[in-house]
Every structure is written in structure tokens, then in C-alpha cells.
PQR file with spaces between the fields and no chain letter, atoms N, CA, C, O and H, PARSE charges and radii, in Angstrom:
ATOM       1  N    MET     1      47.885   54.984  -11.502 -0.4000 1.5000
ATOM       2  CA   MET     1      48.395   53.534  -10.946 -0.0000 2.0000
ATOM       3  C    MET     1      48.884   53.896   -9.720  0.5500 1.7000
ATOM       4  O    MET     1      48.645   53.025   -8.884 -0.5500 1.4000
ATOM       5  N    TRP     2      49.520   54.914   -9.253 -0.4000 1.5000
ATOM       6  CA   TRP     2      50.482   54.267   -7.574 -0.0000 2.0000
ATOM       7  C    TRP     2      49.021   54.861   -6.771  0.5500 1.7000
ATOM       8  O    TRP     2      48.892   54.417   -5.630 -0.5500 1.4000
ATOM       9  H    TRP     2      49.714   55.622   -9.932  0.4000 1.0000
ATOM      10  N    LYS     3      47.925   55.808   -7.248 -0.4000 1.5000
ATOM      11  CA   LYS     3      47.030   55.895   -6.345 -0.0000 2.0000
ATOM      12  C    LYS     3      46.246   54.671   -5.692  0.5500 1.7000
ATOM      13  O    LYS     3      45.779   54.685   -4.553 -0.5500 1.4000
ATOM      14  H    LYS     3      48.030   56.168   -8.174  0.4000 1.0000
ATOM      15  N    ASN     4      46.173   53.567   -6.627 -0.4000 1.5000
ATOM      16  CA   ASN     4      45.590   52.363   -6.456 -0.0000 2.0000
ATOM      17  C    ASN     4      46.433   51.227   -6.095  0.5500 1.7000
ATOM      18  O    ASN     4      45.940   50.105   -6.214 -0.5500 1.4000
ATOM      19  H    ASN     4      46.552   53.556   -7.552  0.4000 1.0000
ATOM      20  N    GLY     5      47.773   51.363   -5.620 -0.4000 1.5000
ATOM      21  CA   GLY     5      48.821   51.021   -5.319 -0.0000 2.0000
ATOM      22  C    GLY     5      49.319   49.769   -6.710  0.5500 1.7000
ATOM      23  O    GLY     5      49.917   48.752   -6.358 -0.5500 1.4000
ATOM      24  H    GLY     5      48.174   52.274   -5.524  0.4000 1.0000
ATOM      25  N    THR     6      49.116   49.912   -7.674 -0.4000 1.5000
ATOM      26  CA   THR     6      49.505   48.757   -8.720 -0.0000 2.0000
ATOM      27  C    THR     6      50.689   48.509   -9.256  0.5500 1.7000
ATOM      28  O    THR     6      51.077   47.523   -9.881 -0.5500 1.4000
ATOM      29  H    THR     6      48.631   50.738   -7.960  0.4000 1.0000
ATOM      30  N    ILE     7      51.510   49.995   -8.804 -0.4000 1.5000
ATOM      31  CA   ILE     7      52.814   50.367   -9.300 -0.0000 2.0000
ATOM      32  C    ILE     7      53.554   50.345   -8.134  0.5500 1.7000
ATOM      33  O    ILE     7      53.084   50.902   -7.142 -0.5500 1.4000
ATOM      34  H    ILE     7      51.194   50.797   -8.296  0.4000 1.0000
ATOM      35  N    PRO     8      54.646   49.791   -8.078 -0.5600 1.5000
ATOM      36  CA   PRO     8      55.499   50.305   -6.521  0.2800 2.0000
ATOM      37  C    PRO     8      56.253   51.213   -6.807  0.5500 1.7000
ATOM      38  O    PRO     8      56.964   51.508   -7.768 -0.5500 1.4000
ATOM      39  N    HIS     9      55.968   51.694   -5.683 -0.4000 1.5000
ATOM      40  CA   HIS     9      56.017   53.187   -5.166 -0.0000 2.0000
ATOM      41  C    HIS     9      56.798   53.804   -3.994  0.5500 1.7000
ATOM      42  O    HIS     9      57.250   53.038   -3.144 -0.5500 1.4000
ATOM      43  H    HIS     9      55.390   51.454   -4.903  0.4000 1.0000
ATOM      44  N    TYR    10      57.001   55.192   -3.878 -0.4000 1.5000
ATOM      45  CA   TYR    10      57.872   55.429   -2.837 -0.0000 2.0000
ATOM      46  C    TYR    10      57.142   57.223   -2.457  0.5500 1.7000
ATOM      47  O    TYR    10      57.398   58.157   -3.217 -0.5500 1.4000
ATOM      48  H    TYR    10      56.634   55.815   -4.569  0.4000 1.0000
ATOM      49  N    ARG    11      56.347   57.386   -1.326 -0.4000 1.5000
ATOM      50  CA   ARG    11      56.190   58.518   -1.187 -0.0000 2.0000
ATOM      51  C    ARG    11      56.782   59.498   -0.131  0.5500 1.7000
ATOM      52  O    ARG    11      57.004   59.278    1.059 -0.5500 1.4000
ATOM      53  H    ARG    11      56.139   56.627   -0.709  0.4000 1.0000
ATOM      54  N    ILE    12      56.932   60.344   -0.670 -0.4000 1.5000
ATOM      55  CA   ILE    12      58.286   61.193    0.288 -0.0000 2.0000
ATOM      56  C    ILE    12      57.449   62.517    0.494  0.5500 1.7000
ATOM      57  O    ILE    12      57.456   63.156   -0.558 -0.5500 1.4000
ATOM      58  H    ILE    12      56.751   60.522   -1.638  0.4000 1.0000
ATOM      59  N    GLY    13      56.617   63.245    1.649 -0.4000 1.5000
ATOM      60  CA   GLY    13      55.779   63.880    1.790 -0.0000 2.0000
ATOM      61  C    GLY    13      54.796   63.965    0.442  0.5500 1.7000
ATOM      62  O    GLY    13      54.157   63.010    0.001 -0.5500 1.4000
ATOM      63  H    GLY    13      56.611   62.725    2.504  0.4000 1.0000
ATOM      64  N    ARG    14      54.810   65.225   -0.081 -0.4000 1.5000
ATOM      65  CA   ARG    14      53.588   65.077   -1.200 -0.0000 2.0000
ATOM      66  C    ARG    14      54.458   64.419   -2.676  0.5500 1.7000
ATOM      67  O    ARG    14      53.880   64.273   -3.753 -0.5500 1.4000
ATOM      68  H    ARG    14      55.329   66.001    0.277  0.4000 1.0000
ATOM      69  N    LEU    15      55.891   64.088   -2.452 -0.4000 1.5000
ATOM      70  CA   LEU    15      55.905   63.602   -3.317 -0.0000 2.0000
ATOM      71  C    LEU    15      55.903   62.071   -3.825  0.5500 1.7000
ATOM      72  O    LEU    15      55.759   61.165   -3.004 -0.5500 1.4000
ATOM      73  H    LEU    15      56.360   64.208   -1.577  0.4000 1.0000
ATOM      74  N    ILE    16      56.035   61.858   -4.929 -0.4000 1.5000
ATOM      75  CA   ILE    16      55.701   60.137   -5.352 -0.0000 2.0000
ATOM      76  C    ILE    16      57.084   60.005   -6.324  0.5500 1.7000
ATOM      77  O    ILE    16      57.328   60.723   -7.293 -0.5500 1.4000
ATOM      78  H    ILE    16      56.152   62.593   -5.596  0.4000 1.0000
ATOM      79  N    ARG    17      58.084   58.685   -5.712 -0.4000 1.5000
ATOM      80  CA   ARG    17      59.011   58.391   -6.399 -0.0000 2.0000
ATOM      81  C    ARG    17      59.240   57.247   -6.657  0.5500 1.7000
ATOM      82  O    ARG    17      58.970   56.527   -5.696 -0.5500 1.4000
ATOM      83  H    ARG    17      57.886   58.101   -4.925  0.4000 1.0000
ATOM      84  N    PHE    18      59.616   56.717   -7.508 -0.4000 1.5000
ATOM      85  CA   PHE    18      59.949   55.294   -8.193 -0.0000 2.0000
ATOM      86  C    PHE    18      61.160   54.796   -8.581  0.5500 1.7000
ATOM      87  O    PHE    18      61.839   55.264   -9.495 -0.5500 1.4000
ATOM      88  H    PHE    18      59.835   57.302   -8.289  0.4000 1.0000
ATOM      89  N    LYS    19      61.504   53.644   -7.753 -0.4000 1.5000
ATOM      90  CA   LYS    19      62.898   53.397   -8.311 -0.0000 2.0000
ATOM      91  C    LYS    19      63.075   52.099   -9.258  0.5500 1.7000
ATOM      92  O    LYS    19      62.658   50.966   -9.020 -0.5500 1.4000
ATOM      93  H    LYS    19      60.952   53.263   -7.011  0.4000 1.0000
ATOM      94  N    ARG    20      63.731   52.500  -10.289 -0.4000 1.5000
ATOM      95  CA   ARG    20      64.028   51.892  -11.588 -0.0000 2.0000
ATOM      96  C    ARG    20      64.278   50.493  -11.482  0.5500 1.7000
ATOM      97  O    ARG    20      63.966   49.789  -12.443 -0.5500 1.4000
ATOM      98  H    ARG    20      64.070   53.420  -10.482  0.4000 1.0000
ATOM      99  N    GLN    21      64.708   50.060  -10.635 -0.4000 1.5000
ATOM     100  CA   GLN    21      65.043   48.692  -10.196 -0.0000 2.0000
ATOM     101  C    GLN    21      63.362   47.521   -9.790  0.5500 1.7000
ATOM     102  O    GLN    21      62.986   46.365   -9.982 -0.5500 1.4000
ATOM     103  H    GLN    21      64.961   50.631   -9.855  0.4000 1.0000
ATOM     104  N    ASP    22      62.913   48.661   -9.221 -0.4000 1.5000
ATOM     105  CA   ASP    22      61.368   48.410   -9.099 -0.0000 2.0000
ATOM     106  C    ASP    22      60.500   48.165   -9.880  0.5500 1.7000
ATOM     107  O    ASP    22      59.769   47.175   -9.873 -0.5500 1.4000
ATOM     108  H    ASP    22      63.219   49.601   -9.064  0.4000 1.0000
ATOM     109  N    ILE    23      60.503   49.166  -10.724 -0.4000 1.5000
ATOM     110  CA   ILE    23      59.873   49.368  -12.085 -0.0000 2.0000
ATOM     111  C    ILE    23      60.335   48.461  -12.961  0.5500 1.7000
ATOM     112  O    ILE    23      59.463   48.039  -13.720 -0.5500 1.4000
ATOM     113  H    ILE    23      61.097   49.970  -10.730  0.4000 1.0000
ATOM     114  N    ASP    24      61.240   48.090  -13.091 -0.4000 1.5000
ATOM     115  CA   ASP    24      61.927   46.859  -14.070 -0.0000 2.0000
ATOM     116  C    ASP    24      61.157   45.829  -13.531  0.5500 1.7000
ATOM     117  O    ASP    24      60.325   45.287  -14.258 -0.5500 1.4000
ATOM     118  H    ASP    24      61.949   48.433  -12.475  0.4000 1.0000
ATOM     119  N    GLN    25      61.323   45.405  -12.161 -0.4000 1.5000
ATOM     120  CA   GLN    25      60.970   43.786  -11.964 -0.0000 2.0000
ATOM     121  C    GLN    25      59.349   43.672  -12.228  0.5500 1.7000
ATOM     122  O    GLN    25      58.765   42.911  -12.999 -0.5500 1.4000
ATOM     123  H    GLN    25      61.999   45.846  -11.570  0.4000 1.0000
ATOM     124  N    TRP    26      58.790   44.705  -11.310 -0.4000 1.5000
ATOM     125  CA   TRP    26      56.854   45.406  -12.123 -0.0000 2.0000
ATOM     126  C    TRP    26      56.584   45.049  -13.684  0.5500 1.7000
ATOM     127  O    TRP    26      55.640   44.344  -14.039 -0.5500 1.4000
ATOM     128  H    TRP    26      59.265   45.323  -10.684  0.4000 1.0000
ATOM     129  N    MET    27      57.462   45.581  -14.509 -0.4000 1.5000
ATOM     130  CA   MET    27      57.004   45.390  -15.679 -0.0000 2.0000
ATOM     131  C    MET    27      57.165   44.346  -16.614  0.5500 1.7000
ATOM     132  O    MET    27      56.570   44.169  -17.676 -0.5500 1.4000
ATOM     133  H    MET    27      58.229   46.154  -14.220  0.4000 1.0000
ATOM     134  N    ALA    28      58.131   43.618  -16.024 -0.4000 1.5000
ATOM     135  CA   ALA    28      58.624   41.866  -16.114 -0.0000 2.0000
ATOM     136  C    ALA    28      57.814   41.178  -15.836  0.5500 1.7000
ATOM     137  O    ALA    28      57.313   40.303  -16.542 -0.5500 1.4000
ATOM     138  H    ALA    28      58.614   43.762  -15.161  0.4000 1.0000
ATOM     139  N    GLY    29      57.435   41.597  -14.262 -0.4000 1.5000
ATOM     140  CA   GLY    29      56.266   40.484  -14.102 -0.0000 2.0000
ATOM     141  C    GLY    29      54.758   40.838  -14.564  0.5500 1.7000
ATOM     142  O    GLY    29      53.876   39.981  -14.610 -0.5500 1.4000
ATOM     143  H    GLY    29      57.841   42.308  -13.689  0.4000 1.0000
ATOM     144  N    ASN    30      54.573   42.091  -14.876 -0.4000 1.5000
ATOM     145  CA   ASN    30      53.312   42.314  -15.903 -0.0000 2.0000
ATOM     146  C    ASN    30      53.077   41.981  -17.051  0.5500 1.7000
ATOM     147  O    ASN    30      51.956   41.666  -17.449 -0.5500 1.4000
ATOM     148  H    ASN    30      55.290   42.788  -14.839  0.4000 1.0000
ATOM     149  N    LYS    31      54.185   42.008  -17.795 -0.4000 1.5000
ATOM     150  CA   LYS    31      54.139   41.674  -19.149 -0.0000 2.0000
ATOM     151  C    LYS    31      53.088   41.104  -19.701  0.5500 1.7000
ATOM     152  O    LYS    31      52.592   40.171  -19.069 -0.5500 1.4000
ATOM     153  H    LYS    31      55.096   42.265  -17.471  0.4000 1.0000
ATOM     154  N    LYS    32      52.597   41.413  -20.734 -0.4000 1.5000
ATOM     155  CA   LYS    32      51.189   40.776  -21.741 -0.0000 2.0000
ATOM     156  C    LYS    32      51.810   40.011  -22.754  0.5500 1.7000
ATOM     157  O    LYS    32      52.820   40.184  -23.436 -0.5500 1.4000
ATOM     158  H    LYS    32      53.001   42.171  -21.247  0.4000 1.0000
ATOM     159  N    GLU    33      51.167   39.342  -22.701 -0.4000 1.5000
ATOM     160  CA   GLU    33      51.537   38.361  -24.194 -0.0000 2.0000
ATOM     161  C    GLU    33      51.005   39.288  -25.643  0.5500 1.7000
ATOM     162  O    GLU    33      49.897   39.797  -25.815 -0.5500 1.4000
ATOM     163  H    GLU    33      50.346   39.201  -22.147  0.4000 1.0000
ATOM     164  N    LYS    34      52.207   39.299  -26.586 -0.4000 1.5000
ATOM     165  CA   LYS    34      51.632   40.341  -28.002 -0.0000 2.0000
ATOM     166  C    LYS    34      50.514   39.442  -28.909  0.5500 1.7000
ATOM     167  O    LYS    34      50.621   38.274  -29.284 -0.5500 1.4000
ATOM     168  H    LYS    34      53.107   38.885  -26.446  0.4000 1.0000
ATOM     169  N    ILE    35      49.832   40.031  -29.044 -0.4000 1.5000
ATOM     170  CA   ILE    35      48.825   39.004  -29.987 -0.0000 2.0000
ATOM     171  C    ILE    35      49.163   39.185  -31.566  0.5500 1.7000
ATOM     172  O    ILE    35      48.989   40.303  -32.050 -0.5500 1.4000
ATOM     173  H    ILE    35      49.745   40.980  -28.739  0.4000 1.0000
ATOM     174  N    ASN    36      49.485   38.471  -32.123 -0.4000 1.5000
ATOM     175  CA   ASN    36      49.294   38.883  -33.846 -0.0000 2.0000
ATOM     176  C    ASN    36      48.085   38.882  -34.270  0.5500 1.7000
ATOM     177  O    ASN    36      47.640   37.762  -34.524 -0.5500 1.4000
ATOM     178  H    ASN    36      49.627   37.562  -31.730  0.4000 1.0000
ATOM     179  N    LEU    37      47.421   39.729  -34.429 -0.4000 1.5000
ATOM     180  CA   LEU    37      46.561   40.150  -35.406 -0.0000 2.0000
ATOM     181  C    LEU    37      46.192   39.721  -36.269  0.5500 1.7000
ATOM     182  O    LEU    37      45.055   39.251  -36.265 -0.5500 1.4000
ATOM     183  H    LEU    37      47.782   40.638  -34.223  0.4000 1.0000
ATOM     184  N    SER    38      46.975   39.688  -37.386 -0.4000 1.5000
ATOM     185  CA   SER    38      46.864   39.180  -38.892 -0.0000 2.0000
ATOM     186  C    SER    38      46.612   37.792  -39.081  0.5500 1.7000
ATOM     187  O    SER    38      46.177   37.239  -40.091 -0.5500 1.4000
ATOM     188  H    SER    38      47.899   40.070  -37.389  0.4000 1.0000
ATOM     189  N    LYS    39      46.973   37.244  -37.867 -0.4000 1.5000
ATOM     190  CA   LYS    39      46.928   35.279  -37.505 -0.0000 2.0000
ATOM     191  C    LYS    39      45.440   35.495  -37.361  0.5500 1.7000
ATOM     192  O    LYS    39      44.572   35.376  -38.226 -0.5500 1.4000
ATOM     193  H    LYS    39      47.327   37.694  -37.047  0.4000 1.0000
ATOM     194  N    MET    40      45.325   35.835  -36.098 -0.4000 1.5000
ATOM     195  CA   MET    40      44.289   36.102  -35.666 -0.0000 2.0000
ATOM     196  C    MET    40      42.817   36.149  -36.833  0.5500 1.7000
ATOM     197  O    MET    40      41.878   35.378  -37.031 -0.5500 1.4000
ATOM     198  H    MET    40      46.030   35.932  -35.396  0.4000 1.0000
ATOM     199  N    ALA    41      43.243   37.504  -37.427 -0.4000 1.5000
ATOM     200  CA   ALA    41      42.328   37.638  -38.481 -0.0000 2.0000
ATOM     201  C    ALA    41      42.241   36.784  -39.686  0.5500 1.7000
ATOM     202  O    ALA    41      41.219   36.746  -40.371 -0.5500 1.4000
ATOM     203  H    ALA    41      44.005   38.131  -37.267  0.4000 1.0000
ATOM     204  N    ALA    42      42.950   36.327  -39.861 -0.4000 1.5000
ATOM     205  CA   ALA    42      43.188   35.073  -41.183 -0.0000 2.0000
ATOM     206  C    ALA    42      42.364   33.954  -40.591  0.5500 1.7000
ATOM     207  O    ALA    42      41.457   33.548  -41.316 -0.5500 1.4000
ATOM     208  H    ALA    42      43.780   36.358  -39.305  0.4000 1.0000
ATOM     209  N    ARG    43      42.486   33.459  -39.579 -0.4000 1.5000
ATOM     210  CA   ARG    43      41.781   32.120  -39.106 -0.0000 2.0000
ATOM     211  C    ARG    43      40.153   32.380  -38.939  0.5500 1.7000
ATOM     212  O    ARG    43      39.353   31.460  -39.110 -0.5500 1.4000
ATOM     213  H    ARG    43      43.224   33.789  -38.989  0.4000 1.0000
ATOM     214  N    MET    44      39.757   33.674  -38.600 -0.4000 1.5000
ATOM     215  CA   MET    44      38.666   34.422  -38.071 -0.0000 2.0000
ATOM     216  C    MET    44      38.074   34.683  -40.025  0.5500 1.7000
ATOM     217  O    MET    44      37.131   33.988  -40.404 -0.5500 1.4000
ATOM     218  H    MET    44      40.406   34.421  -38.461  0.4000 1.0000
ATOM     219  N    LEU    45      38.481   35.303  -40.651 -0.4000 1.5000
ATOM     220  CA   LEU    45      38.304   35.433  -41.969 -0.0000 2.0000
ATOM     221  C    LEU    45      37.709   34.094  -42.987  0.5500 1.7000
ATOM     222  O    LEU    45      36.933   33.957  -43.933 -0.5500 1.4000
ATOM     223  H    LEU    45      39.247   35.868  -40.343  0.4000 1.0000
ATOM     224  N    GLY    46      38.735   33.113  -42.012 -0.4000 1.5000
ATOM     225  CA   GLY    46      38.347   32.393  -43.112 -0.0000 2.0000
ATOM     226  C    GLY    46      37.157   31.367  -42.956  0.5500 1.7000
ATOM     227  O    GLY    46      36.750   30.556  -43.789 -0.5500 1.4000
ATOM     228  H    GLY    46      39.365   33.224  -41.244  0.4000 1.0000
ATOM     229  N    LYS    47      36.770   31.576  -41.859 -0.4000 1.5000
ATOM     230  CA   LYS    47      35.181   31.119  -41.422 -0.0000 2.0000
ATOM     231  C    LYS    47      34.205   31.673  -42.164  0.5500 1.7000
ATOM     232  O    LYS    47      33.131   31.093  -42.323 -0.5500 1.4000
ATOM     233  H    LYS    47      37.100   32.234  -41.183  0.4000 1.0000
ATOM     234  N    VAL    48      34.570   33.288  -42.891 -0.4000 1.5000
ATOM     235  CA   VAL    48      33.536   34.107  -43.239 -0.0000 2.0000
ATOM     236  C    VAL    48      32.971   33.723  -44.793  0.5500 1.7000
ATOM     237  O    VAL    48      33.775   33.663  -45.723 -0.5500 1.4000
ATOM     238  H    VAL    48      35.443   33.759  -42.761  0.4000 1.0000
ATOM     239  N    PRO    49      31.781   33.515  -44.965 -0.5600 1.5000
ATOM     240  CA   PRO    49      31.449   33.386  -46.373  0.2800 2.0000
ATOM     241  C    PRO    49      32.378   35.030  -47.245  0.5500 1.7000
ATOM     242  O    PRO    49      32.411   36.111  -46.657 -0.5500 1.4000
ATOM     243  N    HIS    50      32.881   34.861  -48.356 -0.4000 1.5000
ATOM     244  CA   HIS    50      33.543   35.814  -48.926 -0.0000 2.0000
ATOM     245  C    HIS    50      32.651   36.912  -49.419  0.5500 1.7000
ATOM     246  O    HIS    50      33.239   37.993  -49.453 -0.5500 1.4000
ATOM     247  H    HIS    50      32.855   33.982  -48.834  0.4000 1.0000
ATOM     248  N    GLN    51      31.417   36.948  -49.805 -0.4000 1.5000
ATOM     249  CA   GLN    51      30.060   38.185  -49.973 -0.0000 2.0000
ATOM     250  C    GLN    51      30.235   38.681  -49.025  0.5500 1.7000
ATOM     251  O    GLN    51      30.013   39.889  -49.113 -0.5500 1.4000
ATOM     252  H    GLN    51      30.939   36.070  -49.777  0.4000 1.0000
ATOM     253  N    ILE    52      30.632   38.278  -47.806 -0.4000 1.5000
ATOM     254  CA   ILE    52      30.359   39.260  -46.237 -0.0000 2.0000
ATOM     255  C    ILE    52      31.160   40.315  -46.455  0.5500 1.7000
ATOM     256  O    ILE    52      30.765   41.479  -46.389 -0.5500 1.4000
ATOM     257  H    ILE    52      30.813   37.297  -47.734  0.4000 1.0000
ATOM     258  N    LEU    53      32.519   39.913  -46.770 -0.4000 1.5000
ATOM     259  CA   LEU    53      33.932   40.702  -47.003 -0.0000 2.0000
ATOM     260  C    LEU    53      33.958   41.809  -47.853  0.5500 1.7000
ATOM     261  O    LEU    53      35.067   42.340  -47.793 -0.5500 1.4000
ATOM     262  H    LEU    53      32.840   38.968  -46.823  0.4000 1.0000
ATOM     263  N    ASP    54      33.159   42.407  -48.659 -0.4000 1.5000
ATOM     264  CA   ASP    54      33.100   43.173  -49.946 -0.0000 2.0000
ATOM     265  C    ASP    54      32.830   44.504  -48.954  0.5500 1.7000
ATOM     266  O    ASP    54      31.775   45.020  -48.585 -0.5500 1.4000
ATOM     267  H    ASP    54      32.258   41.976  -48.707  0.4000 1.0000
ATOM     268  N    VAL    55      34.096   44.805  -48.710 -0.4000 1.5000
ATOM     269  CA   VAL    55      33.836   45.980  -47.885 -0.0000 2.0000
ATOM     270  C    VAL    55      33.889   47.480  -48.561  0.5500 1.7000
ATOM     271  O    VAL    55      33.735   48.463  -47.836 -0.5500 1.4000
ATOM     272  H    VAL    55      34.953   44.386  -49.010  0.4000 1.0000
ATOM     273  N    PRO    56      34.146   47.643  -50.181 -0.5600 1.5000
ATOM     274  CA   PRO    56      33.515   48.852  -50.457  0.2800 2.0000
ATOM     275  C    PRO    56      31.932   48.969  -50.580  0.5500 1.7000
ATOM     276  O    PRO    56      31.353   50.029  -50.345 -0.5500 1.4000
ATOM     277  N    SER    57      31.355   47.949  -50.919 -0.4000 1.5000
ATOM     278  CA   SER    57      30.020   48.082  -51.259 -0.0000 2.0000
ATOM     279  C    SER    57      29.137   47.801  -49.868  0.5500 1.7000
ATOM     280  O    SER    57      27.919   47.640  -49.940 -0.5500 1.4000
ATOM     281  H    SER    57      31.826   47.088  -51.110  0.4000 1.0000
ATOM     282  N    ILE    58      29.661   47.768  -48.939 -0.4000 1.5000
ATOM     283  CA   ILE    58      29.211   47.548  -47.348 -0.0000 2.0000
ATOM     284  C    ILE    58      29.187   49.348  -47.452  0.5500 1.7000
ATOM     285  O    ILE    58      28.065   49.855  -47.458 -0.5500 1.4000
ATOM     286  H    ILE    58      30.651   47.899  -48.881  0.4000 1.0000
ATOM     287  N    VAL    59      30.098   50.050  -47.511 -0.4000 1.5000
ATOM     288  CA   VAL    59      30.408   51.119  -46.905 -0.0000 2.0000
ATOM     289  C    VAL    59      29.531   51.868  -47.970  0.5500 1.7000
ATOM     290  O    VAL    59      28.636   52.605  -47.553 -0.5500 1.4000
ATOM     291  H    VAL    59      31.009   49.638  -47.505  0.4000 1.0000
ATOM     292  N    LYS    60      29.698   51.750  -49.095 -0.4000 1.5000
ATOM     293  CA   LYS    60      28.860   52.316  -50.251 -0.0000 2.0000
ATOM     294  C    LYS    60      27.244   52.505  -49.686  0.5500 1.7000
ATOM     295  O    LYS    60      26.644   53.572  -49.558 -0.5500 1.4000
ATOM     296  H    LYS    60      30.425   51.152  -49.433  0.4000 1.0000
ATOM     297  N    LYS    61      26.832   51.373  -49.447 -0.4000 1.5000
ATOM     298  CA   LYS    61      25.707   50.985  -48.871 -0.0000 2.0000
ATOM     299  C    LYS    61      25.216   51.958  -47.689  0.5500 1.7000
ATOM     300  O    LYS    61      24.240   52.704  -47.761 -0.5500 1.4000
ATOM     301  H    LYS    61      27.320   50.506  -49.551  0.4000 1.0000
ATOM     302  N    ALA    62      25.960   51.832  -46.733 -0.4000 1.5000
ATOM     303  CA   ALA    62      26.021   52.751  -45.553 -0.0000 2.0000
ATOM     304  C    ALA    62      26.131   54.271  -45.834  0.5500 1.7000
ATOM     305  O    ALA    62      25.760   55.084  -44.987 -0.5500 1.4000
ATOM     306  H    ALA    62      26.753   51.226  -46.674  0.4000 1.0000
ATOM     307  N    ILE    63      26.657   54.657  -47.060 -0.4000 1.5000
ATOM     308  CA   ILE    63      26.606   55.842  -47.267 -0.0000 2.0000
ATOM     309  C    ILE    63      25.166   56.532  -47.611  0.5500 1.7000
ATOM     310  O    ILE    63      24.742   57.641  -47.288 -0.5500 1.4000
ATOM     311  H    ILE    63      26.959   53.996  -47.747  0.4000 1.0000
ATOM     312  N    ALA    64      24.469   55.330  -48.495 -0.4000 1.5000
ATOM     313  CA   ALA    64      23.193   55.812  -49.326 -0.0000 2.0000
ATOM     314  C    ALA    64      22.455   55.812  -48.245  0.5500 1.7000
ATOM     315  O    ALA    64      21.859   56.876  -48.079 -0.5500 1.4000
ATOM     316  H    ALA    64      24.814   54.428  -48.757  0.4000 1.0000
ATOM     317  N    GLU    65      22.249   54.897  -47.337 -0.4000 1.5000
ATOM     318  CA   GLU    65      21.293   54.681  -46.484 -0.0000 2.0000
ATOM     319  C    GLU    65      21.461   55.952  -45.892  0.5500 1.7000
ATOM     320  O    GLU    65      20.444   56.638  -45.994 -0.5500 1.4000
ATOM     321  H    GLU    65      22.733   54.033  -47.472  0.4000 1.0000
ATOM     322  N    SER    66      22.454   56.530  -45.275 -0.4000 1.5000
ATOM     323  CA   SER    66      22.581   57.974  -43.932 -0.0000 2.0000
ATOM     324  C    SER    66      22.140   58.985  -44.669  0.5500 1.7000
ATOM     325  O    SER    66      21.890   60.022  -44.054 -0.5500 1.4000
ATOM     326  H    SER    66      23.280   55.973  -45.192  0.4000 1.0000
ATOM     327  N    LYS    67      21.911   58.965  -46.271 -0.4000 1.5000
ATOM     328  CA   LYS    67      21.515   60.077  -47.007 -0.0000 2.0000
ATOM     329  C    LYS    67      19.882   60.401  -46.465  0.5500 1.7000
ATOM     330  O    LYS    67      19.250   61.343  -46.940 -0.5500 1.4000
ATOM     331  H    LYS    67      22.114   58.123  -46.771  0.4000 1.0000
């Protein structure tokens, strides 16, 4: 990340240095929103017919077909 300049850094000769304050500010500004996958999955699965979600039979079928 320092090579493409996305993270604040300082170069002293061949050394790369970082200031904690700069990194903390950078992290706060680049914070990604946490996604609650369980709620998202529940919404998505609510739209899928129940017979499609029979995972054990899907796995058994895939194993049988691969033999």
C-alpha cells in the first residue's frame, strides 16, 4: 500500500516509516461498513424455494456425479 501511495508514509533513504497518528486518521477515514451476512442471507434465502436448499442431497448428487 505504501508503494502505490494509498497509506501515509515517510521515506528516509531506503527505510519506510509510519506515524501512528497518520495511520489512525487514515484508518478512520477508510473504515468499511460491517455487513451482517446472517441478515443478508436470511433475506436472500426467504426468496429461494425450500427444495433448492436441500444441501445434503445436493452434495450427495455432486459426489455421485464426480465418480
